[in-house]
HTML snippet that shows the backbone in 3Dmol.js (N, CA, C, O; Angstrom):
<script src="https://3Dmol.org/build/3Dmol-min.js"></script>
<div id="view" style="width:600px;height:400px;position:relative"></div>
<script>
const pdb = `
ATOM      1  N   UNK A   1      93.190   4.238  19.914  1.00  0.00           N
ATOM      2  CA  UNK A   1      92.224   4.024  18.816  1.00  0.00           C
ATOM      3  C   UNK A   1      91.102   5.141  18.795  1.00  0.00           C
ATOM      4  O   UNK A   1      90.743   5.690  17.754  1.00  0.00           O
ATOM      5  N   UNK A   2      90.595   5.417  20.015  1.00  0.00           N
ATOM      6  CA  UNK A   2      89.602   6.464  20.120  1.00  0.00           C
ATOM      7  C   UNK A   2      90.165   7.779  19.701  1.00  0.00           C
ATOM      8  O   UNK A   2      89.496   8.546  19.009  1.00  0.00           O
ATOM      9  N   UNK A   3      91.370   8.066  20.097  1.00  0.00           N
ATOM     10  CA  UNK A   3      92.027   9.321  19.755  1.00  0.00           C
ATOM     11  C   UNK A   3      92.153   9.528  18.274  1.00  0.00           C
ATOM     12  O   UNK A   3      91.940  10.638  17.786  1.00  0.00           O
ATOM     13  N   UNK A   4      92.502   8.467  17.525  1.00  0.00           N
ATOM     14  CA  UNK A   4      92.670   8.509  16.065  1.00  0.00           C
ATOM     15  C   UNK A   4      91.310   8.792  15.393  1.00  0.00           C
ATOM     16  O   UNK A   4      91.228   9.569  14.442  1.00  0.00           O
ATOM     17  N   UNK A   5      90.240   8.141  15.911  1.00  0.00           N
ATOM     18  CA  UNK A   5      88.875   8.370  15.344  1.00  0.00           C
ATOM     19  C   UNK A   5      88.478   9.777  15.561  1.00  0.00           C
ATOM     20  O   UNK A   5      87.975  10.409  14.632  1.00  0.00           O
ATOM     21  N   UNK A   6      88.678  10.337  16.777  1.00  0.00           N
ATOM     22  CA  UNK A   6      88.307  11.699  17.072  1.00  0.00           C
ATOM     23  C   UNK A   6      89.098  12.692  16.180  1.00  0.00           C
ATOM     24  O   UNK A   6      88.516  13.643  15.657  1.00  0.00           O
ATOM     25  N   UNK A   7      90.372  12.482  16.011  1.00  0.00           N
ATOM     26  CA  UNK A   7      91.210  13.346  15.167  1.00  0.00           C
ATOM     27  C   UNK A   7      90.729  13.214  13.755  1.00  0.00           C
ATOM     28  O   UNK A   7      90.587  14.241  13.091  1.00  0.00           O
ATOM     29  N   UNK A   8      90.465  12.039  13.235  1.00  0.00           N
ATOM     30  CA  UNK A   8      89.994  11.918  11.869  1.00  0.00           C
ATOM     31  C   UNK A   8      88.643  12.588  11.659  1.00  0.00           C
ATOM     32  O   UNK A   8      88.432  13.243  10.639  1.00  0.00           O
ATOM     33  N   UNK A   9      87.730  12.434  12.607  1.00  0.00           N
ATOM     34  CA  UNK A   9      86.442  13.049  12.441  1.00  0.00           C
ATOM     35  C   UNK A   9      86.564  14.573  12.546  1.00  0.00           C
ATOM     36  O   UNK A   9      85.860  15.284  11.830  1.00  0.00           O
ATOM     37  N   UNK A  10      87.418  15.083  13.398  1.00  0.00           N
ATOM     38  CA  UNK A  10      87.594  16.517  13.490  1.00  0.00           C
ATOM     39  C   UNK A  10      88.276  17.102  12.190  1.00  0.00           C
ATOM     40  O   UNK A  10      87.942  18.203  11.751  1.00  0.00           O
ATOM     41  N   UNK A  11      89.164  16.386  11.642  1.00  0.00           N
ATOM     42  CA  UNK A  11      89.776  16.853  10.327  1.00  0.00           C
ATOM     43  C   UNK A  11      88.719  16.791   9.284  1.00  0.00           C
ATOM     44  O   UNK A  11      88.588  17.726   8.494  1.00  0.00           O
ATOM     45  N   UNK A  12      87.960  15.740   9.240  1.00  0.00           N
ATOM     46  CA  UNK A  12      86.836  15.681   8.219  1.00  0.00           C
ATOM     47  C   UNK A  12      85.873  16.827   8.400  1.00  0.00           C
ATOM     48  O   UNK A  12      85.452  17.463   7.434  1.00  0.00           O
ATOM     49  N   UNK A  13      85.520  17.091   9.670  1.00  0.00           N
ATOM     50  CA  UNK A  13      84.559  18.204   9.947  1.00  0.00           C
ATOM     51  C   UNK A  13      85.119  19.509   9.444  1.00  0.00           C
ATOM     52  O   UNK A  13      84.403  20.295   8.824  1.00  0.00           O
ATOM     53  N   UNK A  14      86.394  19.752   9.703  1.00  0.00           N
ATOM     54  CA  UNK A  14      87.056  21.009   9.273  1.00  0.00           C
ATOM     55  C   UNK A  14      87.064  21.111   7.749  1.00  0.00           C
ATOM     56  O   UNK A  14      86.844  22.190   7.199  1.00  0.00           O
ATOM     57  N   UNK A  15      87.313  20.012   7.077  1.00  0.00           N
ATOM     58  CA  UNK A  15      87.277  20.036   5.632  1.00  0.00           C
ATOM     59  C   UNK A  15      85.894  20.368   5.098  1.00  0.00           C
ATOM     60  O   UNK A  15      85.773  21.150   4.155  1.00  0.00           O
ATOM     61  N   UNK A  16      84.889  19.814   5.658  1.00  0.00           N
ATOM     62  CA  UNK A  16      83.539  20.088   5.209  1.00  0.00           C
ATOM     63  C   UNK A  16      83.138  21.557   5.606  1.00  0.00           C
ATOM     64  O   UNK A  16      82.412  22.217   4.863  1.00  0.00           O
ATOM     65  N   UNK A  17      83.599  22.029   6.728  1.00  0.00           N
ATOM     66  CA  UNK A  17      83.287  23.387   7.211  1.00  0.00           C
ATOM     67  C   UNK A  17      83.949  24.387   6.256  1.00  0.00           C
ATOM     68  O   UNK A  17      83.311  25.347   5.825  1.00  0.00           O
ATOM     69  N   UNK A  18      85.226  24.163   5.925  1.00  0.00           N
ATOM     70  CA  UNK A  18      85.932  25.063   4.996  1.00  0.00           C
ATOM     71  C   UNK A  18      85.343  25.029   3.573  1.00  0.00           C
ATOM     72  O   UNK A  18      85.237  26.057   2.904  1.00  0.00           O
ATOM     73  N   UNK A  19      84.978  23.863   3.149  1.00  0.00           N
ATOM     74  CA  UNK A  19      84.302  23.703   1.877  1.00  0.00           C
ATOM     75  C   UNK A  19      83.008  24.454   1.824  1.00  0.00           C
ATOM     76  O   UNK A  19      82.704  25.093   0.816  1.00  0.00           O
ATOM     77  N   UNK A  20      82.223  24.395   2.900  1.00  0.00           N
ATOM     78  CA  UNK A  20      80.953  25.097   2.949  1.00  0.00           C
ATOM     79  C   UNK A  20      81.158  26.622   2.877  1.00  0.00           C
ATOM     80  O   UNK A  20      80.453  27.325   2.152  1.00  0.00           O
ATOM     81  N   UNK A  21      82.133  27.105   3.641  1.00  0.00           N
ATOM     82  CA  UNK A  21      82.465  28.552   3.574  1.00  0.00           C
ATOM     83  C   UNK A  21      82.834  28.959   2.164  1.00  0.00           C
ATOM     84  O   UNK A  21      82.369  29.977   1.652  1.00  0.00           O
ATOM     85  N   UNK A  22      83.693  28.135   1.530  1.00  0.00           N
ATOM     86  CA  UNK A  22      84.065  28.441   0.125  1.00  0.00           C
ATOM     87  C   UNK A  22      82.904  28.475  -0.808  1.00  0.00           C
ATOM     88  O   UNK A  22      82.794  29.368  -1.648  1.00  0.00           O
ATOM     89  N   UNK A  23      82.015  27.492  -0.669  1.00  0.00           N
ATOM     90  CA  UNK A  23      80.789  27.471  -1.537  1.00  0.00           C
ATOM     91  C   UNK A  23      79.862  28.683  -1.284  1.00  0.00           C
ATOM     92  O   UNK A  23      79.341  29.269  -2.233  1.00  0.00           O
ATOM     93  N   UNK A  24      79.667  29.038  -0.067  1.00  0.00           N
ATOM     94  CA  UNK A  24      78.803  30.132   0.250  1.00  0.00           C
ATOM     95  C   UNK A  24      79.426  31.478  -0.315  1.00  0.00           C
ATOM     96  O   UNK A  24      78.721  32.304  -0.896  1.00  0.00           O
ATOM     97  N   UNK A  25      80.722  31.642  -0.122  1.00  0.00           N
ATOM     98  CA  UNK A  25      81.338  32.888  -0.669  1.00  0.00           C
ATOM     99  C   UNK A  25      81.282  32.903  -2.167  1.00  0.00           C
ATOM    100  O   UNK A  25      81.041  33.965  -2.742  1.00  0.00           O
ATOM    101  N   UNK A  26      81.488  31.798  -2.836  1.00  0.00           N
ATOM    102  CA  UNK A  26      81.397  31.715  -4.290  1.00  0.00           C
ATOM    103  C   UNK A  26      80.002  32.006  -4.796  1.00  0.00           C
ATOM    104  O   UNK A  26      79.842  32.689  -5.808  1.00  0.00           O
ATOM    105  N   UNK A  27      79.011  31.510  -4.126  1.00  0.00           N
ATOM    106  CA  UNK A  27      77.586  31.783  -4.511  1.00  0.00           C
ATOM    107  C   UNK A  27      77.300  33.245  -4.333  1.00  0.00           C
ATOM    108  O   UNK A  27      76.645  33.849  -5.182  1.00  0.00           O
ATOM    109  N   UNK A  28      77.778  33.849  -3.235  1.00  0.00           N
ATOM    110  CA  UNK A  28      77.483  35.302  -3.024  1.00  0.00           C
ATOM    111  C   UNK A  28      78.146  36.182  -4.085  1.00  0.00           C
ATOM    112  O   UNK A  28      77.539  37.142  -4.559  1.00  0.00           O
ATOM    113  N   UNK A  29      79.381  35.864  -4.457  1.00  0.00           N
ATOM    114  CA  UNK A  29      80.089  36.577  -5.516  1.00  0.00           C
ATOM    115  C   UNK A  29      79.384  36.461  -6.828  1.00  0.00           C
ATOM    116  O   UNK A  29      79.202  37.447  -7.541  1.00  0.00           O
ATOM    117  N   UNK A  30      78.970  35.211  -7.161  1.00  0.00           N
ATOM    118  CA  UNK A  30      78.279  35.043  -8.423  1.00  0.00           C
ATOM    119  C   UNK A  30      76.921  35.706  -8.469  1.00  0.00           C
ATOM    120  O   UNK A  30      76.513  36.212  -9.514  1.00  0.00           O
ATOM    121  N   UNK A  31      76.214  35.712  -7.349  1.00  0.00           N
ATOM    122  CA  UNK A  31      74.938  36.390  -7.288  1.00  0.00           C
ATOM    123  C   UNK A  31      75.149  37.931  -7.477  1.00  0.00           C
ATOM    124  O   UNK A  31      74.360  38.562  -8.179  1.00  0.00           O
ATOM    125  N   UNK A  32      76.150  38.510  -6.890  1.00  0.00           N
ATOM    126  CA  UNK A  32      76.453  39.919  -7.049  1.00  0.00           C
ATOM    127  C   UNK A  32      76.799  40.224  -8.488  1.00  0.00           C
ATOM    128  O   UNK A  32      76.387  41.267  -8.996  1.00  0.00           O
ATOM    129  N   UNK A  33      77.525  39.376  -9.160  1.00  0.00           N
ATOM    130  CA  UNK A  33      77.892  39.611 -10.561  1.00  0.00           C
ATOM    131  C   UNK A  33      76.660  39.476 -11.446  1.00  0.00           C
ATOM    132  O   UNK A  33      76.509  40.222 -12.413  1.00  0.00           O
ATOM    133  N   UNK A  34      75.783  38.540 -11.130  1.00  0.00           N
ATOM    134  CA  UNK A  34      74.532  38.419 -11.888  1.00  0.00           C
ATOM    135  C   UNK A  34      73.622  39.604 -11.713  1.00  0.00           C
ATOM    136  O   UNK A  34      72.983  40.070 -12.656  1.00  0.00           O
ATOM    137  N   UNK A  35      73.575  40.078 -10.501  1.00  0.00           N
ATOM    138  CA  UNK A  35      72.719  41.301 -10.251  1.00  0.00           C
ATOM    139  C   UNK A  35      73.265  42.498 -11.042  1.00  0.00           C
ATOM    140  O   UNK A  35      72.491  43.301 -11.563  1.00  0.00           O
ATOM    141  N   UNK A  36      74.599  42.616 -11.133  1.00  0.00           N
ATOM    142  CA  UNK A  36      75.178  43.726 -11.935  1.00  0.00           C
ATOM    143  C   UNK A  36      74.863  43.529 -13.409  1.00  0.00           C
ATOM    144  O   UNK A  36      74.600  44.515 -14.096  1.00  0.00           O
ATOM    145  N   UNK A  37      74.876  42.288 -13.938  1.00  0.00           N
ATOM    146  CA  UNK A  37      74.566  42.041 -15.294  1.00  0.00           C
ATOM    147  C   UNK A  37      73.107  42.356 -15.589  1.00  0.00           C
ATOM    148  O   UNK A  37      72.774  42.911 -16.636  1.00  0.00           O
ATOM    149  N   UNK A  38      72.256  41.996 -14.658  1.00  0.00           N
ATOM    150  CA  UNK A  38      70.802  42.294 -14.795  1.00  0.00           C
ATOM    151  C   UNK A  38      70.565  43.804 -14.857  1.00  0.00           C
ATOM    152  O   UNK A  38      69.796  44.288 -15.688  1.00  0.00           O
ATOM    153  N   UNK A  39      71.242  44.548 -13.957  1.00  0.00           N
ATOM    154  CA  UNK A  39      71.101  46.011 -13.986  1.00  0.00           C
ATOM    155  C   UNK A  39      71.624  46.622 -15.300  1.00  0.00           C
ATOM    156  O   UNK A  39      71.019  47.559 -15.821  1.00  0.00           O
ATOM    157  N   UNK A  40      72.715  46.114 -15.826  1.00  0.00           N
ATOM    158  CA  UNK A  40      73.221  46.608 -17.094  1.00  0.00           C
ATOM    159  C   UNK A  40      72.280  46.280 -18.243  1.00  0.00           C
ATOM    160  O   UNK A  40      72.140  47.056 -19.189  1.00  0.00           O
ATOM    161  N   UNK A  41      71.644  45.135 -18.152  1.00  0.00           N
ATOM    162  CA  UNK A  41      70.678  44.744 -19.176  1.00  0.00           C
ATOM    163  C   UNK A  41      69.452  45.676 -19.117  1.00  0.00           C
ATOM    164  O   UNK A  41      68.927  46.082 -20.153  1.00  0.00           O
ATOM    165  N   UNK A  42      69.013  46.003 -17.917  1.00  0.00           N
ATOM    166  CA  UNK A  42      67.861  46.913 -17.789  1.00  0.00           C
ATOM    167  C   UNK A  42      68.197  48.323 -18.309  1.00  0.00           C
ATOM    168  O   UNK A  42      67.363  48.967 -18.946  1.00  0.00           O
ATOM    169  N   UNK A  43      69.393  48.785 -18.038  1.00  0.00           N
ATOM    170  CA  UNK A  43      69.842  50.088 -18.591  1.00  0.00           C
ATOM    171  C   UNK A  43      69.891  50.054 -20.091  1.00  0.00           C
ATOM    172  O   UNK A  43      69.537  51.045 -20.731  1.00  0.00           O
ATOM    173  N   UNK A  44      70.308  48.973 -20.676  1.00  0.00           N
ATOM    174  CA  UNK A  44      70.308  48.810 -22.137  1.00  0.00           C
ATOM    175  C   UNK A  44      68.903  48.902 -22.714  1.00  0.00           C
ATOM    176  O   UNK A  44      68.693  49.560 -23.733  1.00  0.00           O
ATOM    177  N   UNK A  45      67.932  48.244 -22.065  1.00  0.00           N
ATOM    178  CA  UNK A  45      66.572  48.285 -22.506  1.00  0.00           C
ATOM    179  C   UNK A  45      65.995  49.708 -22.421  1.00  0.00           C
ATOM    180  O   UNK A  45      65.322  50.188 -23.334  1.00  0.00           O
ATOM    181  N   UNK A  46      66.284  50.350 -21.299  1.00  0.00           N
ATOM    182  CA  UNK A  46      65.834  51.777 -21.149  1.00  0.00           C
ATOM    183  C   UNK A  46      66.474  52.667 -22.228  1.00  0.00           C
ATOM    184  O   UNK A  46      65.796  53.533 -22.780  1.00  0.00           O
ATOM    185  N   UNK A  47      67.740  52.477 -22.531  1.00  0.00           N
ATOM    186  CA  UNK A  47      68.461  53.197 -23.530  1.00  0.00           C
ATOM    187  C   UNK A  47      67.784  53.034 -24.883  1.00  0.00           C
ATOM    188  O   UNK A  47      67.527  54.014 -25.582  1.00  0.00           O
ATOM    189  N   UNK A  48      67.497  51.780 -25.250  1.00  0.00           N
ATOM    190  CA  UNK A  48      66.799  51.543 -26.534  1.00  0.00           C
ATOM    191  C   UNK A  48      65.429  52.193 -26.602  1.00  0.00           C
ATOM    192  O   UNK A  48      65.061  52.747 -27.638  1.00  0.00           O
ATOM    193  N   UNK A  49      64.665  52.135 -25.513  1.00  0.00           N
ATOM    194  CA  UNK A  49      63.395  52.792 -25.533  1.00  0.00           C
ATOM    195  C   UNK A  49      63.536  54.307 -25.691  1.00  0.00           C
ATOM    196  O   UNK A  49      62.748  54.950 -26.384  1.00  0.00           O
ATOM    197  N   UNK A  50      64.569  54.869 -25.025  1.00  0.00           N
ATOM    198  CA  UNK A  50      64.791  56.322 -25.151  1.00  0.00           C
ATOM    199  C   UNK A  50      65.188  56.640 -26.574  1.00  0.00           C
ATOM    200  O   UNK A  50      64.711  57.640 -27.110  1.00  0.00           O
ATOM    201  N   UNK A  51      66.000  55.883 -27.195  1.00  0.00           N
ATOM    202  CA  UNK A  51      66.367  56.129 -28.613  1.00  0.00           C
ATOM    203  C   UNK A  51      65.144  56.067 -29.506  1.00  0.00           C
ATOM    204  O   UNK A  51      64.992  56.901 -30.398  1.00  0.00           O
ATOM    205  N   UNK A  52      64.268  55.093 -29.286  1.00  0.00           N
ATOM    206  CA  UNK A  52      63.065  55.005 -30.078  1.00  0.00           C
ATOM    207  C   UNK A  52      62.197  56.226 -29.904  1.00  0.00           C
ATOM    208  O   UNK A  52      61.654  56.744 -30.880  1.00  0.00           O
ATOM    209  N   UNK A  53      62.057  56.688 -28.699  1.00  0.00           N
ATOM    210  CA  UNK A  53      61.229  57.926 -28.390  1.00  0.00           C
ATOM    211  C   UNK A  53      61.871  59.144 -29.078  1.00  0.00           C
ATOM    212  O   UNK A  53      61.178  59.964 -29.680  1.00  0.00           O
ATOM    213  N   UNK A  54      63.171  59.244 -28.981  1.00  0.00           N
ATOM    214  CA  UNK A  54      63.872  60.361 -29.629  1.00  0.00           C
ATOM    215  C   UNK A  54      63.656  60.355 -31.123  1.00  0.00           C
ATOM    216  O   UNK A  54      63.381  61.401 -31.711  1.00  0.00           O
ATOM    217  N   UNK A  55      63.771  59.208 -31.747  1.00  0.00           N
ATOM    218  CA  UNK A  55      63.569  59.132 -33.162  1.00  0.00           C
ATOM    219  C   UNK A  55      62.108  59.461 -33.532  1.00  0.00           C
ATOM    220  O   UNK A  55      61.874  60.090 -34.564  1.00  0.00           O
ATOM    221  N   UNK A  56      61.145  59.060 -32.731  1.00  0.00           N
ATOM    222  CA  UNK A  56      59.747  59.388 -32.956  1.00  0.00           C
ATOM    223  C   UNK A  56      59.531  60.908 -32.866  1.00  0.00           C
ATOM    224  O   UNK A  56      58.875  61.492 -33.729  1.00  0.00           O
ATOM    225  N   UNK A  57      60.090  61.557 -31.808  1.00  0.00           N
ATOM    226  CA  UNK A  57      59.987  62.972 -31.695  1.00  0.00           C
ATOM    227  C   UNK A  57      60.639  63.709 -32.789  1.00  0.00           C
ATOM    228  O   UNK A  57      60.118  64.727 -33.246  1.00  0.00           O
ATOM    229  N   UNK A  58      61.824  63.214 -33.258  1.00  0.00           N
ATOM    230  CA  UNK A  58      62.515  63.846 -34.370  1.00  0.00           C
ATOM    231  C   UNK A  58      61.684  63.800 -35.673  1.00  0.00           C
ATOM    232  O   UNK A  58      61.583  64.776 -36.418  1.00  0.00           O
ATOM    233  N   UNK A  59      61.099  62.613 -35.901  1.00  0.00           N
ATOM    234  CA  UNK A  59      60.269  62.488 -37.054  1.00  0.00           C
ATOM    235  C   UNK A  59      59.001  63.389 -37.006  1.00  0.00           C
ATOM    236  O   UNK A  59      58.588  63.995 -37.994  1.00  0.00           O
ATOM    237  N   UNK A  60      58.434  63.428 -35.817  1.00  0.00           N
ATOM    238  CA  UNK A  60      57.273  64.335 -35.619  1.00  0.00           C
ATOM    239  C   UNK A  60      57.696  65.779 -35.860  1.00  0.00           C
ATOM    240  O   UNK A  60      56.949  66.529 -36.488  1.00  0.00           O
ATOM    241  N   UNK A  61      58.862  66.193 -35.386  1.00  0.00           N
ATOM    242  CA  UNK A  61      59.272  67.588 -35.567  1.00  0.00           C
ATOM    243  C   UNK A  61      59.594  67.841 -37.005  1.00  0.00           C
ATOM    244  O   UNK A  61      59.268  68.910 -37.521  1.00  0.00           O
ATOM    245  N   UNK A  62      60.203  66.937 -37.659  1.00  0.00           N
ATOM    246  CA  UNK A  62      60.523  67.136 -39.102  1.00  0.00           C
ATOM    247  C   UNK A  62      59.227  67.162 -39.948  1.00  0.00           C
ATOM    248  O   UNK A  62      59.155  67.881 -40.945  1.00  0.00           O
ATOM    249  N   UNK A  63      58.227  66.392 -39.554  1.00  0.00           N
ATOM    250  CA  UNK A  63      56.927  66.395 -40.253  1.00  0.00           C
ATOM    251  C   UNK A  63      56.273  67.764 -40.080  1.00  0.00           C
ATOM    252  O   UNK A  63      55.779  68.365 -41.034  1.00  0.00           O
ATOM    253  N   UNK A  64      56.288  68.255 -38.781  1.00  0.00           N
ATOM    254  CA  UNK A  64      55.666  69.544 -38.499  1.00  0.00           C
ATOM    255  C   UNK A  64      56.393  70.655 -39.265  1.00  0.00           C
ATOM    256  O   UNK A  64      55.768  71.582 -39.778  1.00  0.00           O
ATOM    257  N   UNK A  65      57.747  70.542 -39.333  1.00  0.00           N
ATOM    258  CA  UNK A  65      58.527  71.560 -40.042  1.00  0.00           C
ATOM    259  C   UNK A  65      58.177  71.560 -41.561  1.00  0.00           C
ATOM    260  O   UNK A  65      58.084  72.601 -42.212  1.00  0.00           O
ATOM    261  N   UNK A  66      57.993  70.330 -42.068  1.00  0.00           N
ATOM    262  CA  UNK A  66      57.656  70.182 -43.511  1.00  0.00           C
ATOM    263  C   UNK A  66      56.299  70.765 -43.798  1.00  0.00           C
ATOM    264  O   UNK A  66      56.095  71.470 -44.786  1.00  0.00           O
ATOM    265  N   UNK A  67      55.342  70.444 -42.881  1.00  0.00           N
ATOM    266  CA  UNK A  67      53.935  71.039 -43.104  1.00  0.00           C
ATOM    267  C   UNK A  67      53.959  72.523 -42.927  1.00  0.00           C
ATOM    268  O   UNK A  67      53.229  73.233 -43.619  1.00  0.00           O
ATOM    269  N   UNK A  68      54.792  73.037 -42.002  1.00  0.00           N
ATOM    270  CA  UNK A  68      54.879  74.522 -41.768  1.00  0.00           C
ATOM    271  C   UNK A  68      55.456  75.163 -43.051  1.00  0.00           C
ATOM    272  O   UNK A  68      54.971  76.217 -43.462  1.00  0.00           O
ATOM    273  N   UNK A  69      56.455  74.571 -43.682  1.00  0.00           N
ATOM    274  CA  UNK A  69      57.045  75.144 -44.894  1.00  0.00           C
ATOM    275  C   UNK A  69      56.114  75.071 -46.032  1.00  0.00           C
ATOM    276  O   UNK A  69      56.200  75.901 -46.937  1.00  0.00           O
ATOM    277  N   UNK A  70      55.220  74.126 -46.049  1.00  0.00           N
ATOM    278  CA  UNK A  70      54.213  73.991 -47.156  1.00  0.00           C
ATOM    279  C   UNK A  70      53.266  75.178 -47.069  1.00  0.00           C
ATOM    280  O   UNK A  70      52.896  75.728 -48.106  1.00  0.00           O
ATOM    281  N   UNK A  71      52.870  75.586 -45.906  1.00  0.00           N
ATOM    282  CA  UNK A  71      51.910  76.622 -45.678  1.00  0.00           C
ATOM    283  C   UNK A  71      52.453  77.977 -46.083  1.00  0.00           C
ATOM    284  O   UNK A  71      51.669  78.874 -46.394  1.00  0.00           O
ATOM    285  N   UNK A  72      53.756  78.159 -46.093  1.00  0.00           N
ATOM    286  CA  UNK A  72      54.343  79.459 -46.440  1.00  0.00           C
ATOM    287  C   UNK A  72      54.315  79.572 -47.949  1.00  0.00           C
ATOM    288  O   UNK A  72      54.755  80.580 -48.501  1.00  0.00           O
TER     289      UNK A  72
END
`;
const viewer = $3Dmol.createViewer("view");
viewer.addModel(pdb, "pdb");
viewer.setStyle({}, {cartoon: {color: "spectrum"}});
viewer.zoomTo();
viewer.render();
</script>
């Protein structure tokens, strides 16, 4: 009787142990994927800011070119 209880508890312990390992590895993989998504989002924001600055500089240059042509 004692032997069956010990075997049952050890099997139960192993199931919980393996389940815990699976949960920890799944959480780590998900966290890594989320970090990658966050980095991609930050790159997208920087790209948009750069495009806005490029458009601003282009408009400034075209305005200066227009005023320069007027003076001639």
